SEVEX-61372 format. One record per residue (C-alpha): residue number from 1; residue in three letters; x, y, z. Coordinates in nm, 4 decimals, always signed. Example, Ala and Ser with C-alpha at 12.3 -4.5 7.8 and 13.67 -1.06 7.14 Angstrom:
! SEVEX-61372
<rec num="1" residuo="Ala" px="+1.2300" py="-0.4500" pz="+0.7800"/>
<rec num="2" residuo="Ser" px="+1.3670" py="-0.1060" pz="+0.7140"/>
! end
This chain:
! SEVEX-61372
<rec num="1" residuo="Met" px="+11.3911" py="+10.0521" pz="+9.0820"/>
<rec num="2" residuo="Ala" px="+11.4090" py="+9.8617" pz="+9.4103"/>
<rec num="3" residuo="Glu" px="+11.2698" py="+9.5110" pz="+9.4401"/>
<rec num="4" residuo="Leu" px="+10.9934" py="+9.5196" pz="+9.6993"/>
<rec num="5" residuo="Tyr" px="+10.9581" py="+9.2587" pz="+9.9742"/>
<rec num="6" residuo="Tyr" px="+10.5790" py="+9.2442" pz="+9.9805"/>
<rec num="7" residuo="Gly" px="+10.4276" py="+9.4862" pz="+9.7316"/>
<rec num="8" residuo="Thr" px="+10.3394" py="+9.4101" pz="+9.3705"/>
<rec num="9" residuo="Asp" px="+10.2641" py="+9.6419" pz="+9.0818"/>
<rec num="10" residuo="Asp" px="+9.9886" py="+9.4052" pz="+8.9703"/>
<rec num="11" residuo="Phe" px="+9.7373" py="+9.6553" pz="+9.1043"/>
<rec num="12" residuo="Ala" px="+9.3648" py="+9.5903" pz="+9.1224"/>
<rec num="13" residuo="Ser" px="+9.3284" py="+9.9380" pz="+8.9683"/>
<rec num="14" residuo="Pro" px="+9.6354" py="+9.9845" pz="+8.7447"/>
<rec num="15" residuo="Glu" px="+9.5133" py="+10.3040" pz="+8.5764"/>
<rec num="16" residuo="Phe" px="+9.3035" py="+10.6100" pz="+8.6475"/>
<rec num="17" residuo="Gln" px="+9.2104" py="+10.8890" pz="+8.4066"/>
<rec num="18" residuo="Asn" px="+9.4269" py="+10.7278" pz="+8.1355"/>
<rec num="19" residuo="Arg" px="+9.7351" py="+10.7380" pz="+8.3586"/>
<rec num="20" residuo="Lys" px="+9.9255" py="+10.4333" pz="+8.4783"/>
<rec num="21" residuo="Val" px="+9.9570" py="+10.4151" pz="+8.8550"/>
<rec num="22" residuo="Ile" px="+10.3119" py="+10.2786" pz="+8.8397"/>
<rec num="23" residuo="Asp" px="+10.4185" py="+10.5821" pz="+8.6347"/>
<rec num="24" residuo="Glu" px="+10.2711" py="+10.8123" pz="+8.8981"/>
<rec num="25" residuo="Ile" px="+10.4567" py="+10.6248" pz="+9.1712"/>
<rec num="26" residuo="Lys" px="+10.7837" py="+10.6497" pz="+8.9767"/>
<rec num="27" residuo="Met" px="+10.7235" py="+11.0231" pz="+8.9369"/>
<rec num="28" residuo="Ser" px="+10.6752" py="+11.0588" pz="+9.3121"/>
<rec num="29" residuo="Met" px="+10.9965" py="+10.8688" pz="+9.3809"/>
<rec num="30" residuo="Ser" px="+11.1879" py="+11.0899" pz="+9.1385"/>
<rec num="31" residuo="Ala" px="+11.0665" py="+11.3926" pz="+9.3355"/>
<rec num="32" residuo="Phe" px="+11.1825" py="+11.2314" pz="+9.6597"/>
<rec num="33" residuo="Asp" px="+11.5214" py="+11.1709" pz="+9.4963"/>
<rec num="34" residuo="Cys" px="+11.5524" py="+11.5472" pz="+9.4527"/>
<rec num="35" residuo="Met" px="+11.5145" py="+11.6051" pz="+9.8252"/>
<rec num="36" residuo="Leu" px="+11.6588" py="+11.3104" pz="+10.0150"/>
<rec num="37" residuo="Pro" px="+11.9680" py="+11.0927" pz="+9.9562"/>
<rec num="38" residuo="Asp" px="+11.9301" py="+10.7164" pz="+9.9755"/>
<rec num="39" residuo="Asp" px="+11.9276" py="+10.5678" pz="+10.3287"/>
<rec num="40" residuo="Ala" px="+11.9218" py="+10.9149" pz="+10.4844"/>
<rec num="41" residuo="Gly" px="+11.5712" py="+10.9538" pz="+10.6274"/>
<rec num="42" residuo="Ile" px="+11.3798" py="+10.8719" pz="+10.9442"/>
<rec num="43" residuo="Tyr" px="+11.0332" py="+10.7392" pz="+10.8658"/>
<rec num="44" residuo="Cys" px="+10.7457" py="+10.8098" pz="+11.1054"/>
<rec num="45" residuo="Ser" px="+10.4957" py="+10.5260" pz="+11.0957"/>
<rec num="46" residuo="Ser" px="+10.1534" py="+10.6255" pz="+11.2278"/>
<rec num="47" residuo="Asp" px="+9.8013" py="+10.4911" pz="+11.1704"/>
<rec num="48" residuo="Ile" px="+9.6019" py="+10.6569" pz="+10.8926"/>
<rec num="49" residuo="Thr" px="+9.3076" py="+10.4455" pz="+10.7723"/>
<rec num="50" residuo="Thr" px="+9.2999" py="+10.1795" pz="+11.0452"/>
<rec num="51" residuo="Gly" px="+9.4183" py="+10.1617" pz="+11.4058"/>
<rec num="52" residuo="Lys" px="+9.2780" py="+10.1643" pz="+11.7561"/>
<rec num="53" residuo="Arg" px="+9.0600" py="+10.4699" pz="+11.6977"/>
<rec num="54" residuo="Phe" px="+8.9171" py="+10.3099" pz="+11.3835"/>
<rec num="55" residuo="Tyr" px="+8.8104" py="+9.9940" pz="+11.5683"/>
<rec num="56" residuo="Tyr" px="+8.6718" py="+10.1510" pz="+11.8841"/>
<rec num="57" residuo="Glu" px="+8.5591" py="+10.5045" pz="+11.7961"/>
<rec num="58" residuo="Val" px="+8.4402" py="+10.4306" pz="+11.4430"/>
<rec num="59" residuo="Leu" px="+8.3315" py="+10.0661" pz="+11.4227"/>
<rec num="60" residuo="Lys" px="+8.2343" py="+9.9653" pz="+11.7768"/>
<rec num="61" residuo="Ser" px="+8.0496" py="+10.2891" pz="+11.8502"/>
<rec num="62" residuo="Arg" px="+7.8262" py="+10.2143" pz="+11.5507"/>
<rec num="63" residuo="Gly" px="+7.7730" py="+9.8484" pz="+11.6294"/>
<rec num="64" residuo="Val" px="+7.9640" py="+9.7039" pz="+11.3333"/>
<rec num="65" residuo="Gln" px="+8.2734" py="+9.4851" pz="+11.3056"/>
<rec num="66" residuo="Ser" px="+8.4253" py="+9.5687" pz="+10.9681"/>
<rec num="67" residuo="Glu" px="+8.4687" py="+9.8463" pz="+10.7154"/>
<rec num="68" residuo="Asp" px="+8.2317" py="+9.6711" pz="+10.4762"/>
<rec num="69" residuo="Glu" px="+7.9581" py="+9.6537" pz="+10.7418"/>
<rec num="70" residuo="Leu" px="+8.0087" py="+10.0209" pz="+10.8193"/>
<rec num="71" residuo="Arg" px="+7.9793" py="+10.1196" pz="+10.4524"/>
<rec num="72" residuo="Glu" px="+7.6607" py="+9.9152" pz="+10.4155"/>
<rec num="73" residuo="Lys" px="+7.5091" py="+10.0631" pz="+10.7306"/>
<rec num="74" residuo="Leu" px="+7.5917" py="+10.4272" pz="+10.6579"/>
<rec num="75" residuo="Gly" px="+7.5717" py="+10.4432" pz="+10.2808"/>
<rec num="76" residuo="Ala" px="+7.8478" py="+10.5582" pz="+10.0497"/>
<rec num="77" residuo="Glu" px="+7.8225" py="+10.9334" pz="+10.1146"/>
<rec num="78" residuo="Glu" px="+7.8176" py="+10.9196" pz="+10.4968"/>
<rec num="79" residuo="Phe" px="+8.0856" py="+10.6493" pz="+10.4982"/>
<rec num="80" residuo="Lys" px="+8.3126" py="+10.8692" pz="+10.2879"/>
<rec num="81" residuo="Arg" px="+8.2586" py="+11.1657" pz="+10.5194"/>
<rec num="82" residuo="Leu" px="+8.3380" py="+10.9602" pz="+10.8264"/>
<rec num="83" residuo="Gln" px="+8.6450" py="+10.8062" pz="+10.6615"/>
<rec num="84" residuo="Thr" px="+8.7730" py="+11.1512" pz="+10.5638"/>
<rec num="85" residuo="Asp" px="+8.7305" py="+11.2775" pz="+10.9204"/>
<rec num="86" residuo="Leu" px="+8.9209" py="+10.9761" pz="+11.0550"/>
<rec num="87" residuo="Ile" px="+9.2060" py="+11.0162" pz="+10.8072"/>
<rec num="88" residuo="Gln" px="+9.2407" py="+11.3880" pz="+10.8769"/>
<rec num="89" residuo="Ala" px="+9.2547" py="+11.3278" pz="+11.2523"/>
<rec num="90" residuo="Asn" px="+9.5108" py="+11.0499" pz="+11.2121"/>
<rec num="91" residuo="Val" px="+9.7243" py="+11.2537" pz="+10.9729"/>
<rec num="92" residuo="Ala" px="+9.7320" py="+11.5374" pz="+11.2280"/>
<rec num="93" residuo="Arg" px="+9.8376" py="+11.2879" pz="+11.4949"/>
<rec num="94" residuo="Gly" px="+10.1188" py="+11.1622" pz="+11.2718"/>
<rec num="95" residuo="Val" px="+10.2371" py="+11.5150" pz="+11.1945"/>
<rec num="96" residuo="Glu" px="+10.2466" py="+11.5938" pz="+11.5662"/>
<rec num="97" residuo="Phe" px="+10.4567" py="+11.2817" pz="+11.6250"/>
<rec num="98" residuo="Ala" px="+10.7040" py="+11.3863" pz="+11.3550"/>
<rec num="99" residuo="Glu" px="+10.7257" py="+11.7410" pz="+11.4913"/>
<rec num="100" residuo="Lys" px="+10.8166" py="+11.6119" pz="+11.8357"/>
<rec num="101" residuo="Leu" px="+11.1046" py="+11.4158" pz="+11.6806"/>
<rec num="102" residuo="Arg" px="+11.2252" py="+11.7261" pz="+11.4966"/>
<rec num="103" residuo="Glu" px="+11.2111" py="+11.9239" pz="+11.8214"/>
<rec num="104" residuo="Arg" px="+11.4533" py="+11.6684" pz="+11.9661"/>
<rec num="105" residuo="Gly" px="+11.7010" py="+11.7565" pz="+11.6933"/>
<rec num="106" residuo="Leu" px="+11.6390" py="+11.4697" pz="+11.4519"/>
<rec num="107" residuo="Ile" px="+11.6706" py="+11.5612" pz="+11.0843"/>
<rec num="108" residuo="Asn" px="+11.5283" py="+11.4253" pz="+10.7578"/>
<rec num="109" residuo="Val" px="+11.2157" py="+11.3170" pz="+10.9442"/>
<rec num="110" residuo="Val" px="+10.9497" py="+11.2003" pz="+10.6986"/>
<rec num="111" residuo="Thr" px="+10.5814" py="+11.1650" pz="+10.7811"/>
<rec num="112" residuo="Pro" px="+10.3777" py="+11.0084" pz="+10.4972"/>
<rec num="113" residuo="Gly" px="+10.0306" py="+11.1135" pz="+10.6129"/>
<rec num="114" residuo="Pro" px="+10.0058" py="+11.4540" pz="+10.4394"/>
<rec num="115" residuo="Tyr" px="+10.1084" py="+11.3095" pz="+10.1019"/>
<rec num="116" residuo="Phe" px="+9.8054" py="+11.2955" pz="+9.8731"/>
<rec num="117" residuo="Ala" px="+9.7917" py="+11.1552" pz="+9.5200"/>
<rec num="118" residuo="Lys" px="+9.4568" py="+11.1957" pz="+9.3466"/>
<rec num="119" residuo="Gly" px="+9.3175" py="+10.8589" pz="+9.2430"/>
<rec num="120" residuo="Phe" px="+9.5456" py="+10.6499" pz="+9.4667"/>
<rec num="121" residuo="Asp" px="+9.3910" py="+10.3772" pz="+9.6811"/>
<rec num="122" residuo="Gln" px="+9.5540" py="+10.2064" pz="+9.9780"/>
<rec num="123" residuo="Gln" px="+9.7290" py="+9.9453" pz="+9.7616"/>
<rec num="124" residuo="His" px="+9.9026" py="+10.2232" pz="+9.5672"/>
<rec num="125" residuo="Tyr" px="+10.0125" py="+10.4095" pz="+9.8802"/>
<rec num="126" residuo="Leu" px="+10.1475" py="+10.0925" pz="+10.0403"/>
<rec num="127" residuo="Tyr" px="+10.3534" py="+10.0193" pz="+9.7300"/>
<rec num="128" residuo="Leu" px="+10.4932" py="+10.3736" pz="+9.7218"/>
<rec num="129" residuo="Trp" px="+10.5905" py="+10.3826" pz="+10.0883"/>
<rec num="130" residuo="Glu" px="+10.7430" py="+10.0364" pz="+10.0827"/>
<rec num="131" residuo="Trp" px="+10.9649" py="+10.1456" pz="+9.7940"/>
<rec num="132" residuo="Phe" px="+11.0427" py="+10.4668" pz="+9.9835"/>
<rec num="133" residuo="Ile" px="+11.1435" py="+10.2838" pz="+10.3025"/>
<rec num="134" residuo="Ile" px="+11.3626" py="+10.0383" pz="+10.1134"/>
<rec num="135" residuo="Lys" px="+11.5377" py="+10.3135" pz="+9.9189"/>
<rec num="136" residuo="Lys" px="+11.5435" py="+10.6195" pz="+10.1436"/>
<rec num="137" residuo="Ile" px="+11.5123" py="+10.5244" pz="+10.5102"/>
<rec num="138" residuo="Tyr" px="+11.7748" py="+10.4243" pz="+10.7673"/>
<rec num="139" residuo="Glu" px="+11.5424" py="+10.3940" pz="+11.0697"/>
<rec num="140" residuo="Val" px="+11.1713" py="+10.3881" pz="+11.1467"/>
<rec num="141" residuo="Arg" px="+10.9896" py="+10.5387" pz="+11.4450"/>
<rec num="142" residuo="Phe" px="+10.6465" py="+10.4039" pz="+11.5385"/>
<rec num="143" residuo="Asn" px="+10.3732" py="+10.6148" pz="+11.6933"/>
<rec num="144" residuo="Phe" px="+10.1790" py="+10.5069" pz="+12.0026"/>
<rec num="145" residuo="Asp" px="+9.9362" py="+10.2169" pz="+11.9393"/>
<rec num="146" residuo="Trp" px="+10.1016" py="+10.1377" pz="+11.6052"/>
<rec num="147" residuo="Glu" px="+10.0344" py="+9.7664" pz="+11.6614"/>
<rec num="148" residuo="Tyr" px="+9.6618" py="+9.8109" pz="+11.5837"/>
<rec num="149" residuo="Ser" px="+9.7291" py="+9.9496" pz="+11.2361"/>
<rec num="150" residuo="Asn" px="+9.7437" py="+9.7512" pz="+10.9119"/>
<rec num="151" residuo="Gly" px="+9.9780" py="+10.0043" pz="+10.7548"/>
<rec num="152" residuo="Cys" px="+10.2118" py="+10.0393" pz="+11.0523"/>
<rec num="153" residuo="Thr" px="+10.2490" py="+9.6659" pz="+11.1034"/>
<rec num="154" residuo="Leu" px="+10.3314" py="+9.6188" pz="+10.7348"/>
<rec num="155" residuo="Glu" px="+10.5862" py="+9.8999" pz="+10.7605"/>
<rec num="156" residuo="Tyr" px="+10.7381" py="+9.7260" pz="+11.0597"/>
<rec num="157" residuo="Ala" px="+10.7779" py="+9.4099" pz="+10.8491"/>
<rec num="158" residuo="Ile" px="+10.9412" py="+9.6131" pz="+10.5716"/>
<rec num="159" residuo="Ala" px="+11.1851" py="+9.7832" pz="+10.8086"/>
<rec num="160" residuo="Ala" px="+11.2704" py="+9.4542" pz="+10.9776"/>
<rec num="161" residuo="Arg" px="+11.3302" py="+9.2858" pz="+10.6425"/>
<rec num="162" residuo="Lys" px="+11.5620" py="+9.5695" pz="+10.5447"/>
<rec num="163" residuo="Gly" px="+11.7415" py="+9.5281" pz="+10.8770"/>
<rec num="164" residuo="Ile" px="+11.7224" py="+9.8904" pz="+10.9874"/>
<rec num="165" residuo="Pro" px="+11.6612" py="+10.0063" pz="+11.3465"/>
<rec num="166" residuo="Arg" px="+11.3031" py="+10.0362" pz="+11.4699"/>
<rec num="167" residuo="Phe" px="+11.1988" py="+10.2502" pz="+11.7681"/>
<rec num="168" residuo="Asp" px="+10.8759" py="+10.3121" pz="+11.9571"/>
<rec num="169" residuo="His" px="+10.7303" py="+10.6592" pz="+12.0251"/>
<rec num="170" residuo="Glu" px="+10.9523" py="+10.6983" pz="+12.3328"/>
<rec num="171" residuo="Gly" px="+11.2712" py="+10.6126" pz="+12.1469"/>
<rec num="172" residuo="Asn" px="+11.3102" py="+10.2577" pz="+12.2784"/>
<rec num="173" residuo="Arg" px="+11.4379" py="+9.9884" pz="+12.0429"/>
<rec num="174" residuo="Leu" px="+11.1511" py="+9.7837" pz="+11.9032"/>
<rec num="175" residuo="Glu" px="+11.2996" py="+9.4449" pz="+11.8297"/>
<rec num="176" residuo="Leu" px="+11.1135" py="+9.1579" pz="+11.6655"/>
<rec num="177" residuo="Lys" px="+11.0239" py="+8.9770" pz="+11.9869"/>
<rec num="178" residuo="Ser" px="+10.8693" py="+9.2869" pz="+12.1440"/>
<rec num="179" residuo="Ala" px="+10.6912" py="+9.3852" pz="+11.8236"/>
<rec num="180" residuo="Ile" px="+10.5399" py="+9.0392" pz="+11.7822"/>
<rec num="181" residuo="Glu" px="+10.4176" py="+9.0405" pz="+12.1427"/>
<rec num="182" residuo="Leu" px="+10.2526" py="+9.3804" pz="+12.0973"/>
<rec num="183" residuo="Ile" px="+10.0750" py="+9.2792" pz="+11.7772"/>
<rec num="184" residuo="Glu" px="+9.9675" py="+8.9454" pz="+11.9247"/>
<rec num="185" residuo="Thr" px="+9.8093" py="+9.1286" pz="+12.2176"/>
<rec num="186" residuo="Ala" px="+9.6307" py="+9.3674" pz="+11.9804"/>
<rec num="187" residuo="Val" px="+9.5076" py="+9.0772" pz="+11.7652"/>
<rec num="188" residuo="Glu" px="+9.3771" py="+8.8918" pz="+12.0696"/>
<rec num="189" residuo="Glu" px="+9.1987" py="+9.2010" pz="+12.1999"/>
<rec num="190" residuo="Leu" px="+9.0400" py="+9.2909" pz="+11.8665"/>
<rec num="191" residuo="Ser" px="+8.9407" py="+8.9301" pz="+11.8004"/>
<rec num="192" residuo="Lys" px="+8.7611" py="+8.9113" pz="+12.1367"/>
<rec num="193" residuo="Asn" px="+8.5612" py="+9.2160" pz="+12.0297"/>
<rec num="194" residuo="Gly" px="+8.4641" py="+9.0459" pz="+11.7051"/>
<rec num="195" residuo="Phe" px="+8.6412" py="+9.2810" pz="+11.4650"/>
<rec num="196" residuo="Val" px="+8.7442" py="+9.1609" pz="+11.1193"/>
<rec num="197" residuo="Ile" px="+9.1253" py="+9.1852" pz="+11.1235"/>
<rec num="198" residuo="Gly" px="+9.2492" py="+8.9630" pz="+10.8414"/>
<rec num="199" residuo="Lys" px="+9.5151" py="+9.2095" pz="+10.7228"/>
<rec num="200" residuo="Leu" px="+9.6509" py="+9.2626" pz="+11.0732"/>
<rec num="201" residuo="Lys" px="+9.6798" py="+8.8865" pz="+11.1245"/>
<rec num="202" residuo="Asn" px="+9.8509" py="+8.8525" pz="+10.7878"/>
<rec num="203" residuo="Asn" px="+10.1048" py="+9.1206" pz="+10.8773"/>
<rec num="204" residuo="Leu" px="+10.1749" py="+8.9442" pz="+11.2050"/>
<rec num="205" residuo="Gly" px="+10.2514" py="+8.6310" pz="+11.0034"/>
<rec num="206" residuo="Leu" px="+10.4903" py="+8.8276" pz="+10.7804"/>
<rec num="207" residuo="Ile" px="+10.6780" py="+8.9566" pz="+11.0845"/>
<rec num="208" residuo="Lys" px="+10.6945" py="+8.6140" pz="+11.2486"/>
<rec num="209" residuo="Ala" px="+10.8476" py="+8.4765" pz="+10.9275"/>
<rec num="210" residuo="Ile" px="+11.1433" py="+8.7186" pz="+10.9453"/>
<rec num="211" residuo="Pro" px="+11.4544" py="+8.5386" pz="+11.0757"/>
<rec num="212" residuo="Arg" px="+11.5648" py="+8.6409" pz="+11.4235"/>
! end
């Protein structure tokens, strides 16, 4: 089992339905081992639960500045419906991004969005995909507007820590300096609009701490 850079198996929810989350994650990794050799895949990083659409089309359009405010305003049932719609749209966007890479002849292209594990929350998914990147991936491609996403910016930090190549959606190298500038611009923009972006700021700090 790989040692993770940022993730911890000290989960807020370590079990569900009498099953240990870490055992489920290990099971998923064993399935990936059946399909993909180590350091052989291209990982497509694309926003799923947060991102530019989340801030402007979901939060701002409803006059709120955080996920918690949105949940309180809408109620649990309507919040869940809206969240599901957002995730489905973002997953489709990520799949389209991966397909375009495959059309260019790239192989072993992995897009995490369609993967669903019943009972998993975001902490569990982040742990799984960090392990996956460390073990299975030799380069990461980032979809357009990746710098607004909590997940994508963490995945950038993971890839940079591993020392593997990172590319933007057009295939240009995405080195630390450029990545930091993009995220700083996104943070400044979102902050001016009053959004709560603690995780995004934290991920920016993680990336800035990586030696250049």
